[in-house]
N, C-alpha and C positions, 0 to 999 in steps of 0.2 A: 839844508843843502840846496843850492840854487841849480837851475837847469844847466848853466854853463859848466859847473863843476861835474855834473853827471855826464855831459857830453864829452868833456875832456877825459874823464876817467874811462869811459867806454871806448872812445875813439871811433873814427868813421869806419864803417864797414865791419863792425864787430858783431858778436852774437846778439847783443842787445837790440840792434836794429832789426835783425832777422826775427826775433821774438815778436816785435811790434807788427811786422808784416804778416806773420803767422796768425797773430791775434785778430788782425783786421780781416784776413781771409776767412778764418773760422766764423767770425761774427757775421760776415756777409753770407756765407753758405748756410749758416743756421737760420738766419732771418728769411732768406729766400726760400729755403725748404719748408719752413713753418708756414709762410703765407701761401705757398703753392699747395701744400696739403690741406690747409684750411679752406682755401677757395675751391679746390677740386672735389674734396670728399665731404666736407661739411656743408658748404654753400652750393654745391653742384653747379659751379660756373663752367663755361666752356674752356677748352684747353688753351686757346689763344689768350683769353682773358687772364687765366691763371699764370701763364708765362709772362705776360706783360706786367702784371702786378708783382710777381716774384722778381723780375728784373728791376723794376722801379724801387721797390722797398729794399731789395738787396743793395742797390746803389746808395740809398739813404743810410742803411746800416753801415756800409763801408765808410761813408763820410763821417758818421757819428763816431765810429771806432777810431778813425784816423785823428779826429779832433781830440778825443779822449786820450789817445796814446801820446799826443804831443803836449800834454799838460805838464 
């Protein structure tokens, strides 16, 4: 099945699109929380450093999840 058929079957604004955004959001939050907890409690980094790394890697995780959901 090609991607065009899938998009036509689902239609714009359908539940399928919402599941993709939910997946991207959950992936982002999970990656950011993991790196924050790792930095803060395992590596004993400062709060500012932890938040910065969580923001950066959360953004990278969002980009990765977005690219995977559009395959």
